[in-house]
C-alpha positions in Angstrom: 72.3 126.8 155.9 71.2 123.4 154.7 72.6 122.4 151.2 70.1 122.1 148.5 70.0 118.6 147.0 69.4 118.0 143.4 68.6 115.1 141.0 72.1 115.4 139.7 73.4 114.9 143.5 71.6 111.4 143.5 73.4 110.3 140.0 70.8 111.3 137.4 71.6 114.0 135.0 68.8 115.3 133.1 71.2 117.4 131.0 72.9 113.8 129.9 69.2 112.4 129.2 68.5 115.4 127.0 71.8 115.2 125.1 71.1 111.5 124.2 67.5 112.2 123.4 68.8 114.8 121.2 71.0 112.4 119.1 68.5 109.5 119.2 65.8 112.1 117.7 67.6 112.1 114.2 68.4 108.5 114.2 64.5 107.7 114.7 63.4 110.3 112.4 65.6 108.4 109.6 63.2 105.6 110.0 59.8 107.6 109.9 57.4 106.9 106.8 54.0 108.4 106.1 52.3 106.2 108.9 54.5 107.9 111.6 52.0 110.4 113.4 54.2 111.6 116.4 57.8 113.1 116.9 60.3 111.2 119.1 59.5 112.9 122.9 55.8 112.5 122.8 54.5 110.5 125.5 53.4 107.7 123.2 54.1 107.1 119.7 51.0 107.1 117.5 51.3 105.1 114.0 48.2 105.0 111.4 46.3 101.6 111.8 44.6 101.7 108.4 45.6 98.6 106.4 43.3 99.4 103.0 44.9 96.4 101.2 44.4 93.7 104.0 41.0 92.0 104.3 41.7 91.2 108.0 44.8 92.5 109.4 46.2 90.6 112.5 48.6 92.4 114.4 51.5 90.6 115.5 53.7 91.6 118.5 57.1 90.3 120.4 59.4 91.6 122.8 62.9 90.4 123.2 66.6 91.2 124.5 70.1 90.8 123.3 71.2 88.6 126.4 74.8 88.4 127.6 75.9 89.3 124.0 75.9 92.6 125.6 79.2 91.7 127.6 80.9 91.6 124.4 79.9 95.3 123.5 81.2 96.2 126.8 84.5 94.3 126.8 85.1 95.4 123.1 83.3 99.1 123.3 81.5 98.4 120.2 77.9 99.5 120.9 76.5 100.1 117.1 75.8 96.3 116.4 73.9 95.2 119.6 70.9 97.6 118.6 70.7 95.8 115.1 71.0 92.5 116.6 67.9 93.6 118.7 65.8 94.8 115.8 66.8 92.0 113.9 65.9 89.2 116.3 62.3 90.8 117.1 61.8 91.0 113.0 62.7 87.3 112.8 60.4 86.4 115.8 57.3 87.9 113.9 58.3 86.9 110.7 57.7 83.2 111.6 54.1 83.9 111.6 53.9 85.6 108.4 54.1 89.3 109.6 56.0 92.1 108.1 57.1 94.6 110.7 55.4 97.9 111.6 57.3 99.8 114.2 59.8 99.1 117.0 60.2 100.6 120.3 63.5 100.3 122.7 64.2 100.0 126.4 67.8 101.2 127.3 68.9 101.3 131.1 72.4 102.3 132.6 73.7 103.2 135.6 75.3 106.3 134.4 74.1 107.7 131.0 76.8 108.2 128.7 75.0 110.2 125.4 77.7 108.9 122.9 77.3 105.2 123.8 73.4 105.4 123.9 73.5 107.0 120.5 75.8 104.5 119.0 73.3 101.7 120.4 70.2 103.4 118.7 72.3 104.2 115.6 72.5 100.4 114.9 68.8 100.1 115.8 67.7 102.8 113.5 69.7 101.0 110.5 68.4 97.9 111.1 64.9 99.5 111.2 65.5 101.2 107.8 66.6 97.8 106.5 63.5 96.0 107.5 61.4 98.9 106.5 60.4 99.5 110.1 59.8 102.7 111.8 61.8 103.4 115.3 58.8 104.9 116.7 59.8 105.8 120.6 61.4 104.1 123.5 62.7 104.6 127.0 66.0 105.6 128.1 66.9 105.2 131.9 69.4 106.2 134.1 69.5 104.2 137.2 72.3 105.1 139.5 73.8 102.0 141.4 71.6 99.6 139.7 74.1 98.6 137.0 77.8 98.2 137.1 79.8 101.4 135.7 80.2 101.0 131.9 77.2 98.4 131.6 73.6 98.8 130.5 70.6 96.5 129.4 68.7 96.6 126.1 65.4 95.5 125.4 62.9 95.6 122.4 59.2 95.7 121.4 58.0 95.1 117.9 54.5 95.1 116.2 53.8 93.9 112.6 50.9 93.0 110.8 49.8 90.0 108.6 46.6 89.4 106.7 44.5 86.6 108.6 44.3 84.3 105.3 48.4 84.5 105.2 49.4 83.7 108.8 51.6 81.1 108.9 51.0 78.7 111.9 52.3 75.2 111.1 49.0 73.7 111.3 49.0 72.1 107.7 52.6 70.5 108.4 52.4 66.8 107.8 54.7 63.6 107.3 56.4 63.9 104.1 57.1 67.6 104.1 60.7 68.9 103.7 62.8 70.8 106.2 64.9 73.5 104.8 67.6 75.7 106.5 68.6 79.0 105.8 72.2 79.9 107.2 73.0 82.3 110.0 76.4 84.0 110.1 77.0 83.5 113.9 75.7 82.8 117.0 73.0 85.4 116.5 71.7 86.5 119.9 71.7 83.1 122.0 74.0 80.7 123.9 76.3 83.8 124.8 76.6 82.7 128.5 78.1 79.3 127.1 80.2 80.9 124.6 81.7 83.3 126.5 82.8 80.7 129.1 84.3 78.5 126.4 86.4 81.1 125.0 87.5 83.2 127.9 87.7 80.7 130.6 88.0 77.3 129.1 89.9 78.4 126.0 91.7 81.3 127.6 91.1 83.5 124.9 90.3 87.4 125.3 88.2 89.5 122.9 91.2 90.6 120.8 92.9 87.4 120.6 92.9 86.3 116.9 91.9 82.9 115.9 93.5 81.2 112.8 90.3 78.8 112.5 87.9 81.7 112.6 89.9 84.3 110.4 89.4 86.9 112.9 89.2 88.0 116.4 87.1 86.2 119.1 85.5 89.4 119.7 84.5 90.1 116.1 83.3 86.4 115.7 81.0 86.7 118.5 79.8 89.9 117.8 78.6 89.1 114.2 75.3 90.8 113.7 72.0 88.7 114.1 71.0 89.1 110.6 67.3 89.7 109.5 65.6 86.9 107.5 63.2 89.3 106.0 65.0 89.9 102.7 65.0 86.2 101.9 61.5 85.3 103.6 59.6 88.4 102.5 59.1 87.7 98.9 57.8 84.2 99.8 55.3 85.0 102.1 52.2 85.9 99.9 53.0 82.7 97.6 51.4 80.2 100.2 54.2 77.7 99.8 55.4 78.1 103.4 53.8 75.7 106.0 55.7 76.8 109.1 58.8 78.9 109.9 61.1 78.5 113.3 63.7 81.2 114.1 66.4 79.1 115.5 67.1 81.2 118.7 67.5 80.3 122.6 66.8 76.3 122.9 68.4 75.6 119.4 66.9 73.2 117.1 65.7 70.9 119.9 63.2 73.7 121.5 62.2 76.1 118.6 61.1 73.6 115.9 58.6 71.8 117.8 56.9 75.3 118.6 55.5 75.0 115.1 54.5 71.4 114.8 50.9 70.0 114.9 49.9 66.6 116.8 51.1 63.7 115.3 54.4 64.8 113.8 58.1 65.2 114.7 61.1 66.3 112.4 64.3 64.5 111.5 67.6 66.7 110.9 70.3 65.3 109.2 73.6 66.6 110.1 76.2 67.2 107.7 73.5 68.6 105.0 74.7 72.4 105.6 78.1 73.6 106.3 78.4 74.4 110.1 80.3 77.6 110.8 83.8 76.8 112.3 82.9 78.8 115.5 80.5 76.1 116.8 83.2 73.1 116.0 85.7 75.1 117.9 83.5 75.7 120.6 82.3 71.9 120.9 86.0 70.9 121.0 87.0 73.6 123.8 84.4 72.2 126.0 84.2 68.8 124.8 80.2 69.7 124.5 77.8 66.9 123.7 75.9 67.0 120.5 72.6 67.3 122.4 73.6 70.3 124.2 75.3 72.1 121.1 71.7 71.4 119.1 69.7 72.6 122.6 71.7 75.7 122.7 73.3 77.1 119.4 71.9 77.4 115.9 74.7 75.5 114.6 74.8 77.8 111.6 70.9 77.4 110.7 69.3 80.8 111.2 65.6 80.0 110.2 63.9 76.7 109.4 61.5 76.5 106.9 58.8 73.7 106.2 57.3 73.2 103.3 55.7 70.5 100.8 58.0 68.3 98.5 56.3 70.1 95.6 57.4 73.6 96.9 60.9 72.4 98.0 62.9 73.0 94.9 61.3 76.2 93.9 62.1 77.7 97.4 65.7 76.6 97.4 66.0 77.8 94.0 64.8 81.6 95.2 66.7 81.7 98.6 70.4 82.0 98.4 72.3 78.9 99.9 68.9 77.3 101.6 69.5 73.5 102.1 67.4 70.6 102.4 68.5 69.7 106.2 65.6 67.2 107.4 62.1 65.9 107.0 58.6 65.6 108.5 57.6 62.2 109.9 55.1 60.5 112.3 55.6 61.4 115.8 55.1 63.3 119.0 56.4 66.5 118.4 60.4 65.8 118.9 63.2 66.6 116.8 65.8 64.3 116.4 69.7 65.1 114.6 
């Protein structure tokens, strides 16, 4: 008699998927608010689109991933931080246009579904969503045998926020003489990890458990430092009209991200030494003899968010945002950034 072949025989466990969803559901529910109109498990997430306090609401959407920072999660078996990294990165990406987050969806894919690992990742996402006032509205959990190496997974996120059209931050009013401010990061955030891992683990000979005196922690802990959300610092300033431009310093560092918000006819000069660069960047630069240009094009160098404002607003912003520093100025130019 011919054997009956099941989906489980092909490497996909519907039972494991159901166990994972059961764990995820409770984390997601903890982020729900009065605008949430569906339960986890619906074919689509529903969210109220009424914005009675806005004259002309504009939806702002973004999608991103965590990149090879995930490799650190696999190596350390710490999975409850990369989900927060993902949410906070996406929140920051829409924040630069003045938007506050509404809801978030995730995509989690792995070769063999391990419900506890999946739940740990989602726990981090739910925590970050609650901290940002954002609903974890839904997502996709995919088990794809033979597609990913054992013990590994991929993670992506999708966010939607809203801003009143009159309060959109687009950089169009930036002009020579404006001030460039920097808000500190607490680590690499979620970018540059392919180079960072090469410098630490291949060139430097460290492993994730190596304690590094200069960093005051292990290599793994330093590299897994959570990508913070800048909404708590920037949010109270969004409605004041003082911010002309915001740049999230992610992949591409200073040199690629700041030009994205500059209008024609201006450039930016950054003065190195006006903020404390985190020790991890100096260590990496020495390990690989990495050129300054490469460092500022790859890493955030200790500045997670750049704020552009008028000279008249600079002191007010630095006074209200902890550790915010003057790091440069806007000049006439052709959209470049010089260090």
